[in-house]
Backbone as a chain_set.jsonl record, in Angstrom:
{"seq": "MRVILLSALAVFGIDQFSKWAVVHKMNLIERLSVDVLPPLLNFRMGWNTGINFGLFSGSPEIMRYVLVTLAIVVSGFLLWWGNRNLGRAITQMGAGAIIGGALANALDRVLYGAVADFLNMSCCGISNPYTFNIADIGIFAGAFALVAFDDTKGEQQTG", "coords": {"N": [[71.814, 122.316, -92.186], [72.627, 122.456, -94.75], [75.355, 123.988, -94.596], [76.763, 121.788, -93.754], [76.792, 119.833, -95.566], [77.831, 121.83, -97.939], [80.208, 121.81, -96.974], [81.266, 119.114, -96.622], [81.308, 118.452, -99.419], [82.682, 120.113, -100.359], [85.365, 119.302, -99.103], [85.146, 116.557, -99.531], [85.765, 117.014, -102.693], [88.077, 119.166, -103.473], [89.829, 116.485, -102.189], [89.255, 114.709, -104.428], [89.987, 115.337, -106.756], [92.848, 116.761, -106.133], [94.201, 114.471, -106.059], [93.587, 113.186, -107.988], [94.901, 114.89, -109.763], [97.7, 114.83, -108.76], [98.224, 111.815, -108.446], [97.514, 110.542, -110.591], [97.455, 112.004, -113.407], [99.737, 113.877, -112.553], [101.463, 111.365, -112.554], [102.379, 110.104, -110.452], [101.68, 107.945, -109.224], [103.303, 106.49, -110.898], [106.255, 107.435, -110.633], [106.612, 107.825, -108.04], [108.141, 109.469, -106.417], [107.983, 113.136, -105.796], [109.912, 115.639, -105.733], [108.927, 119.016, -104.077], [108.895, 121.653, -102.639], [111.071, 121.189, -100.927], [112.603, 120.851, -97.842], [110.003, 121.033, -96.944], [107.587, 120.668, -98.094], [106.427, 117.169, -100.145], [105.65, 115.103, -102.348], [105.172, 111.763, -102.114], [104.426, 109.189, -102.839], [101.887, 106.481, -101.033], [99.904, 103.788, -100.062], [97.774, 103.494, -98.2], [95.967, 100.615, -96.071], [95.066, 100.581, -94.189], [94.024, 102.63, -91.118], [94.864, 105.634, -89.788], [98.179, 106.56, -89.825], [99.082, 103.868, -90.929], [97.829, 101.94, -89.171], [96.53, 98.586, -88.43], [96.979, 97.78, -91.352], [97.66, 95.551, -93.705], [95.826, 93.728, -92.962], [93.252, 91.3, -93.231], [91.362, 91.187, -96.528], [88.371, 91.809, -95.997], [88.979, 93.485, -94.288], [89.226, 96.13, -95.132], [86.574, 96.356, -96.709], [85.024, 96.401, -93.926], [86.073, 98.985, -92.926], [84.9, 100.727, -95.288], [81.962, 100.441, -94.554], [81.829, 101.515, -92.157], [82.843, 104.562, -92.201], [80.996, 105.242, -93.883], [78.606, 104.741, -92.311], [79.31, 106.021, -89.608], [79.885, 108.676, -91.026], [77.067, 109.109, -91.769], [75.904, 109.116, -89.292], [76.613, 111.494, -88.089], [76.162, 113.41, -89.616], [73.228, 113.443, -89.482], [73.244, 113.818, -86.232], [75.034, 116.17, -86.31], [73.494, 118.147, -87.744], [71.286, 118.489, -86.087], [72.318, 119.144, -83.538], [74.316, 120.765, -83.555], [74.734, 124.605, -83.819], [76.796, 126.53, -84.335], [78.719, 127.995, -87.175], [81.066, 127.114, -87.974], [81.247, 125.028, -86.298], [79.736, 123.052, -87.969], [80.893, 122.896, -90.367], [83.01, 121.661, -89.342], [81.685, 119.168, -89.352], [81.138, 118.818, -91.302], [83.227, 118.805, -93.146], [84.67, 115.953, -91.979], [82.879, 114.135, -92.248], [83.249, 114.628, -95.44], [85.843, 114.169, -95.423], [86.129, 111.261, -95.284], [83.929, 109.88, -96.744], [85.927, 110.863, -98.35], [88.055, 108.968, -98.827], [87.118, 106.753, -98.128], [85.801, 106.583, -100.351], [88.309, 105.72, -102.387], [89.041, 103.531, -101.189], [87.481, 101.366, -102.321], [87.487, 101.974, -105.234], [90.42, 101.513, -105.15], [91.069, 99.828, -103.779], [92.873, 100.551, -101.421], [93.691, 104.015, -99.635], [94.679, 106.511, -101.321], [97.47, 107.932, -100.953], [99.755, 111.225, -100.477], [101.205, 113.112, -99.748], [103.44, 114.634, -97.888], [105.567, 116.11, -95.448], [108.003, 117.621, -93.876], [109.857, 119.384, -91.354], [112.454, 121.408, -89.641], [114.72, 119.719, -89.376], [113.049, 117.405, -88.317], [112.629, 114.335, -89.836], [109.862, 113.431, -91.694], [108.554, 110.755, -92.237], [106.05, 109.556, -92.846], [103.01, 109.439, -94.957], [99.945, 111.504, -96.325], [96.747, 112.54, -96.779], [94.372, 115.35, -98.568], [91.728, 114.677, -97.297], [92.323, 113.501, -94.841], [93.69, 115.777, -93.721], [90.958, 117.222, -93.528], [89.588, 115.499, -92.324], [90.925, 115.299, -89.71], [91.238, 118.457, -89.227], [88.466, 118.941, -88.932], [87.628, 117.49, -86.965], [89.162, 118.76, -84.974], [87.637, 121.471, -85.068], [85.12, 120.735, -83.994], [85.799, 119.831, -81.495], [87.202, 121.921, -80.145], [85.65, 124.25, -80.931], [83.248, 123.807, -79.395], [80.011, 123.409, -79.35], [77.334, 122.552, -78.458], [74.352, 121.68, -76.261], [74.299, 120.232, -74.409], [74.504, 118.71, -71.292], [77.032, 119.527, -68.69], [78.964, 117.37, -66.657], [80.026, 116.725, -63.606], [82.941, 115.729, -62.149]], "CA": [[71.954, 121.232, -92.968], [73.305, 123.122, -96.222], [76.678, 124.265, -94.555], [77.747, 120.283, -93.646], [77.209, 119.173, -96.789], [78.528, 122.294, -98.515], [81.543, 121.605, -96.321], [81.524, 118.013, -96.995], [81.032, 118.419, -100.627], [84.045, 120.72, -100.708], [86.512, 118.471, -98.825], [85.289, 115.552, -100.887], [85.745, 117.394, -104.32], [89.204, 118.682, -103.506], [90.684, 115.713, -101.885], [89.548, 113.798, -105.076], [90.745, 116.662, -107.446], [94.035, 116.532, -105.426], [94.306, 112.709, -106.224], [93.698, 112.903, -109.735], [95.836, 115.631, -110.381], [99.0, 114.554, -108.52], [98.329, 110.557, -108.569], [97.427, 110.19, -112.111], [98.226, 113.308, -114.06], [101.616, 113.974, -112.645], [101.962, 110.325, -112.511], [103.135, 110.254, -109.238], [102.005, 106.441, -108.843], [104.804, 105.659, -111.311], [107.194, 107.958, -110.283], [106.391, 107.826, -106.548], [108.354, 110.669, -105.565], [108.149, 114.036, -106.645], [110.018, 116.897, -104.32], [108.261, 119.847, -104.379], [109.993, 122.709, -102.055], [111.846, 120.091, -99.681], [111.855, 119.158, -97.195], [108.421, 121.354, -96.435], [106.402, 119.584, -98.769], [106.594, 116.402, -100.917], [105.222, 114.457, -102.905], [105.322, 110.654, -102.026], [102.828, 107.417, -103.187], [101.801, 105.318, -100.461], [98.916, 103.336, -100.366], [97.088, 103.096, -96.705], [94.908, 99.772, -96.587], [94.709, 100.57, -92.516], [93.453, 103.584, -90.861], [95.657, 106.857, -89.605], [99.532, 106.029, -89.572], [99.23, 102.52, -91.253], [97.731, 100.851, -88.452], [95.555, 97.914, -88.718], [97.328, 97.573, -92.556], [98.087, 94.037, -93.515], [94.572, 93.116, -92.347], [92.523, 90.801, -94.206], [90.926, 91.889, -97.248], [87.492, 92.024, -95.401], [88.395, 95.115, -93.785], [88.783, 97.113, -96.428], [84.764, 97.022, -96.723], [84.548, 97.317, -93.009], [86.68, 100.273, -93.007], [84.44, 101.654, -95.941], [81.172, 100.776, -94.349], [82.315, 102.458, -91.14], [82.924, 105.276, -92.827], [79.598, 105.739, -94.277], [77.901, 104.723, -90.877], [79.861, 107.548, -89.142], [79.418, 109.849, -91.447], [75.457, 109.321, -91.409], [75.659, 109.641, -88.133], [77.387, 112.728, -87.655], [74.792, 114.178, -90.513], [72.38, 113.462, -88.528], [73.337, 114.473, -85.148], [75.312, 117.473, -86.394], [71.995, 118.749, -88.476], [70.01, 118.617, -84.892], [72.955, 119.999, -82.194], [75.21, 121.872, -84.008], [74.3, 125.907, -84.007], [77.608, 127.678, -85.241], [78.613, 127.381, -89.115], [82.287, 126.789, -87.415], [81.218, 123.68, -85.853], [78.757, 122.655, -88.909], [81.664, 123.14, -91.248], [83.902, 120.652, -88.669], [81.337, 118.114, -89.004], [81.074, 118.663, -93.062], [84.799, 118.318, -93.206], [85.215, 115.037, -91.46], [82.195, 113.931, -93.657], [83.925, 114.718, -96.686], [86.905, 113.27, -95.656], [85.806, 110.078, -94.1], [83.923, 109.18, -97.456], [86.732, 110.671, -100.076], [88.514, 108.047, -97.941], [85.896, 105.307, -98.696], [85.892, 106.109, -102.268], [89.433, 105.26, -102.558], [89.315, 102.177, -100.589], [86.119, 100.747, -103.083], [88.244, 101.919, -106.446], [92.343, 101.029, -105.43], [91.762, 98.799, -102.471], [93.063, 101.362, -100.36], [93.888, 104.905, -99.561], [95.734, 107.278, -101.964], [97.975, 109.179, -100.187], [100.896, 111.458, -101.034], [101.438, 114.732, -99.007], [104.912, 114.664, -97.284], [106.197, 117.017, -95.081], [109.137, 117.438, -92.871], [110.675, 121.139, -91.196], [113.129, 121.75, -88.622], [115.606, 118.584, -89.568], [112.791, 116.142, -87.919], [112.281, 113.889, -91.608], [108.529, 112.763, -91.549], [108.209, 109.567, -92.902], [104.268, 109.146, -92.925], [102.336, 110.801, -96.092], [98.436, 111.781, -95.936], [95.95, 113.499, -98.413], [93.413, 116.428, -98.445], [91.15, 113.806, -96.817], [93.206, 113.294, -94.051], [93.199, 117.215, -93.128], [89.833, 117.349, -93.37], [89.005, 114.787, -90.884], [91.23, 116.218, -88.937], [90.742, 119.77, -88.726], [86.863, 119.191, -88.489], [87.652, 116.915, -85.286], [89.489, 120.127, -84.163], [87.134, 122.312, -84.937], [84.049, 120.017, -83.081], [86.364, 120.13, -80.007], [87.786, 123.57, -80.365], [84.124, 125.189, -81.09], [82.008, 123.116, -79.206], [78.779, 124.5, -79.188], [76.117, 121.536, -78.186], [73.717, 122.09, -75.287], [74.537, 119.105, -72.902], [74.69, 119.292, -69.629], [78.541, 118.45, -68.399], [79.249, 116.717, -65.816], [81.247, 117.469, -62.636], [83.546, 114.746, -60.932]], "C": [[73.024, 121.659, -94.136], [74.757, 123.709, -95.585], [77.409, 122.978, -94.027], [77.911, 120.139, -94.831], [77.672, 120.274, -97.657], [79.58, 122.121, -97.971], [81.676, 119.998, -96.689], [81.884, 117.658, -98.427], [82.89, 119.285, -100.856], [85.75, 119.902, -100.125], [86.79, 117.661, -99.383], [86.057, 115.979, -102.068], [87.094, 117.921, -103.869], [89.987, 117.719, -103.314], [90.719, 114.8, -103.612], [90.373, 114.518, -106.272], [92.147, 116.197, -107.427], [94.741, 115.009, -106.324], [94.411, 112.559, -107.291], [94.455, 113.609, -110.633], [97.436, 115.024, -110.329], [98.815, 113.154, -108.31], [98.821, 110.422, -110.073], [97.89, 111.567, -113.168], [99.217, 113.742, -114.31], [102.387, 112.486, -112.481], [102.895, 109.818, -111.537], [103.02, 108.664, -108.819], [102.925, 105.641, -109.566], [105.976, 106.247, -110.783], [107.144, 107.901, -108.763], [106.605, 108.315, -105.855], [108.89, 111.698, -106.448], [108.614, 115.299, -105.24], [109.18, 118.231, -104.925], [108.766, 121.287, -103.905], [110.493, 121.709, -100.385], [112.223, 120.889, -98.888], [110.544, 119.543, -96.802], [107.594, 120.538, -97.121], [107.157, 118.946, -100.242], [106.08, 115.893, -101.217], [105.205, 112.815, -103.004], [104.421, 109.856, -101.768], [102.674, 106.724, -101.995], [99.676, 105.226, -100.5], [98.351, 102.513, -98.707], [95.67, 101.673, -97.08], [94.645, 99.73, -95.132], [94.24, 101.628, -92.457], [94.709, 104.344, -90.571], [96.956, 105.69, -89.096], [99.735, 104.661, -90.088], [98.595, 101.393, -90.38], [96.1, 99.956, -89.208], [96.046, 97.666, -90.97], [98.058, 96.237, -92.498], [96.669, 93.231, -93.096], [93.839, 92.27, -93.245], [91.663, 91.757, -95.344], [89.019, 92.431, -96.421], [87.438, 93.572, -94.642], [88.199, 96.382, -94.212], [87.116, 97.46, -96.377], [84.154, 97.388, -95.24], [85.388, 98.366, -92.552], [85.588, 100.93, -94.084], [82.65, 101.574, -95.358], [80.65, 101.88, -92.642], [81.946, 103.805, -91.234], [81.124, 105.996, -93.399], [78.717, 105.464, -92.893], [78.063, 105.866, -90.098], [79.247, 108.993, -89.686], [77.748, 110.155, -91.835], [74.761, 109.744, -90.286], [75.657, 111.011, -87.507], [76.325, 113.38, -88.289], [73.834, 114.648, -89.801], [72.659, 114.386, -87.344], [74.323, 116.168, -85.156], [74.477, 118.701, -86.696], [71.07, 119.262, -86.744], [70.898, 119.153, -83.533], [73.867, 120.699, -82.288], [74.741, 123.098, -84.251], [75.577, 126.837, -85.107], [78.268, 127.346, -86.414], [80.054, 126.883, -88.836], [82.176, 125.115, -86.961], [80.776, 122.382, -86.79], [80.052, 122.187, -90.142], [82.899, 122.474, -90.912], [83.316, 119.379, -89.38], [81.709, 117.835, -90.991], [82.579, 118.023, -93.412], [85.205, 116.737, -92.806], [84.096, 114.32, -92.246], [82.821, 113.654, -94.969], [85.107, 113.703, -96.556], [86.972, 111.636, -95.686], [85.349, 109.07, -95.862], [85.103, 109.501, -99.187], [87.573, 109.523, -100.115], [87.891, 106.569, -98.394], [86.346, 105.489, -99.579], [87.098, 104.992, -102.537], [89.881, 103.792, -102.32], [88.364, 101.28, -101.479], [86.797, 100.789, -104.541], [89.579, 101.369, -106.22], [91.796, 99.7, -104.037], [92.253, 99.418, -101.384], [93.406, 102.823, -100.294], [95.077, 105.442, -100.179], [96.415, 108.479, -101.02], [99.79, 109.794, -100.597], [101.571, 112.829, -100.602], [102.198, 114.294, -98.121], [105.335, 115.583, -96.769], [107.135, 117.351, -94.042], [109.338, 118.744, -92.537], [111.776, 120.697, -89.98], [114.145, 120.477, -88.442], [115.159, 117.126, -88.663], [112.769, 115.512, -89.502], [110.763, 112.963, -90.591], [108.455, 111.345, -92.819], [106.812, 108.964, -93.255], [103.893, 110.217, -94.199], [100.639, 110.784, -95.483], [98.258, 112.609, -97.684], [94.949, 114.63, -97.756], [92.627, 115.59, -97.562], [91.148, 113.776, -95.376], [93.14, 114.875, -93.077], [91.896, 117.791, -92.925], [88.82, 117.048, -92.017], [89.694, 115.443, -89.509], [91.17, 117.375, -88.129], [89.071, 120.149, -88.319], [86.349, 118.601, -86.772], [88.278, 118.218, -84.337], [88.055, 120.978, -84.285], [85.36, 121.979, -84.053], [84.338, 120.063, -81.75], [86.092, 121.413, -79.629], [86.388, 124.416, -79.879], [82.812, 125.123, -80.453], [80.864, 124.099, -78.375], [77.279, 123.766, -78.686], [75.942, 121.82, -76.55], [73.634, 121.091, -74.333], [75.001, 119.299, -72.056], [76.199, 118.781, -69.338], [78.09, 117.95, -67.303], [80.561, 116.819, -65.469], [81.728, 116.169, -61.736], [84.161, 114.905, -60.036]], "O": [[74.126, 121.128, -94.276], [75.464, 123.928, -96.568], [78.625, 123.061, -93.856], [79.029, 120.264, -95.33], [78.166, 119.668, -98.608], [80.389, 122.391, -98.858], [82.74, 119.907, -97.301], [82.642, 116.72, -98.673], [83.905, 118.886, -101.427], [86.864, 119.978, -100.643], [87.907, 117.439, -99.851], [87.005, 115.278, -102.424], [87.747, 116.884, -103.754], [90.974, 117.702, -104.049], [91.766, 114.328, -104.055], [91.472, 114.06, -106.583], [92.66, 115.487, -108.291], [95.715, 114.903, -107.069], [95.283, 111.824, -107.756], [94.714, 113.32, -111.801], [98.184, 114.799, -111.28], [99.745, 113.001, -107.518], [99.934, 110.27, -110.578], [99.084, 111.68, -113.446], [99.752, 114.022, -115.382], [103.603, 112.384, -112.318], [103.956, 109.236, -111.759], [103.938, 108.097, -108.227], [103.339, 104.531, -109.232], [106.825, 105.429, -110.431], [108.317, 108.001, -108.403], [106.053, 108.283, -104.756], [109.712, 111.6, -107.359], [107.979, 115.671, -104.253], [108.878, 118.349, -106.112], [109.048, 122.089, -104.795], [110.178, 121.764, -99.197], [112.172, 122.024, -99.361], [109.816, 118.667, -96.334], [106.906, 119.697, -96.544], [107.908, 119.486, -101.054], [105.301, 115.694, -100.284], [105.227, 112.463, -104.183], [103.73, 109.757, -100.754], [103.733, 106.117, -101.833], [98.738, 105.981, -100.756], [98.522, 101.365, -98.298], [94.79, 101.703, -97.94], [93.948, 98.783, -94.768], [93.851, 102.06, -93.542], [95.73, 103.838, -91.038], [96.923, 104.643, -88.449], [100.754, 104.162, -89.611], [98.712, 100.199, -90.654], [95.179, 100.309, -89.944], [95.11, 97.382, -91.718], [98.814, 95.849, -91.608], [96.71, 92.008, -92.96], [93.874, 92.776, -94.366], [91.346, 92.913, -95.066], [88.727, 93.625, -96.491], [86.545, 94.4, -94.459], [87.454, 97.315, -93.914], [86.585, 98.531, -96.086], [83.25, 98.202, -95.052], [85.195, 98.539, -91.349], [85.284, 102.025, -93.609], [81.967, 102.551, -95.666], [79.684, 102.552, -92.279], [81.008, 104.292, -90.604], [80.49, 107.027, -93.173], [78.067, 106.464, -92.586], [77.137, 106.649, -89.889], [78.574, 109.902, -89.2], [77.317, 111.269, -92.134], [73.702, 110.35, -90.123], [74.9, 111.484, -86.658], [75.51, 113.949, -87.563], [73.558, 115.811, -89.506], [72.367, 115.58, -87.405], [74.288, 117.034, -84.282], [74.576, 119.831, -86.218], [70.401, 120.275, -86.541], [70.274, 119.548, -82.548], [74.352, 121.302, -81.33], [74.01, 122.955, -85.231], [75.405, 127.486, -86.139], [78.346, 126.133, -86.607], [80.334, 126.016, -89.664], [82.953, 124.221, -87.296], [81.13, 121.211, -86.647], [79.97, 121.094, -90.701], [83.835, 122.485, -91.711], [84.073, 118.581, -89.933], [82.309, 116.958, -91.613], [82.839, 116.909, -93.867], [86.173, 116.304, -93.431], [84.635, 113.741, -93.189], [82.87, 112.532, -95.475], [85.332, 112.731, -97.276], [87.918, 110.988, -96.136], [85.954, 108.07, -96.247], [85.178, 108.966, -100.293], [87.877, 109.024, -101.198], [88.399, 105.581, -98.924], [87.299, 104.806, -99.955], [86.949, 103.8, -102.806], [90.698, 103.096, -102.922], [88.619, 100.105, -101.215], [86.741, 99.725, -105.159], [89.986, 100.672, -107.15], [92.535, 98.795, -103.65], [92.09, 98.852, -100.303], [93.456, 103.079, -101.497], [96.221, 105.115, -99.864], [95.969, 109.535, -100.57], [100.749, 109.08, -100.895], [102.424, 113.421, -101.264], [101.695, 113.441, -97.391], [105.706, 116.366, -97.644], [106.522, 117.216, -92.983], [109.001, 119.507, -93.442], [111.751, 119.553, -89.526], [114.397, 120.203, -87.268], [115.892, 116.196, -88.326], [112.911, 116.348, -90.394], [110.66, 112.319, -89.547], [108.312, 111.328, -94.041], [106.654, 107.939, -93.92], [104.301, 111.364, -94.381], [100.239, 110.204, -94.474], [98.83, 112.948, -98.72], [94.805, 114.727, -96.537], [93.066, 115.963, -96.475], [90.126, 113.991, -94.723], [92.623, 114.984, -91.965], [91.741, 118.776, -92.203], [88.02, 117.61, -91.27], [89.113, 115.941, -88.544], [91.088, 117.469, -86.905], [88.585, 121.109, -87.721], [85.496, 118.891, -85.933], [87.881, 118.526, -83.213], [87.418, 120.994, -83.232], [84.626, 122.874, -83.635], [83.489, 120.271, -80.883], [85.141, 121.904, -79.02], [86.165, 125.009, -78.823], [81.781, 125.773, -80.62], [80.81, 124.924, -77.463], [76.25, 124.432, -78.574], [76.843, 122.078, -75.752], [72.811, 121.194, -73.423], [75.956, 120.063, -71.917], [76.531, 117.669, -69.748], [76.913, 118.053, -66.959], [81.619, 116.925, -66.088], [81.06, 115.686, -60.822], [84.452, 113.954, -59.31]]}, "num_chains": 1, "name": "protein.A"}
């Protein structure tokens, strides 16, 4: 369980520190846009009240609390499940990354009413209109680790 918790704490801490540094200290909240290494990396302020890619944005205020509750429940389940079923450090780190990312975004919802997104990356003539944050990276990387390096001993079904 130690690897899961340390991974969760790392993703949570890095995400919250990056939001504090960029959104508040660099004042992106008012500046709205900072070109860092255009077009590869830009900071663009975005507030996501929904889930990935803004899905369910504009939902009633109760959705904010539903999403916070869902993040807590899923994180608790993943901690319990991962502690019992994951044997490899990489999959434990993946579970922790998902937990840390989910709880970091949940904290944003509690503090701001929405998730603070600020990373924007484009490349090769493709302009990406979406923003994301470190927590999102943790969630996606963690999910990838769980799928790509699956070490659970469940029985496989044949079809």
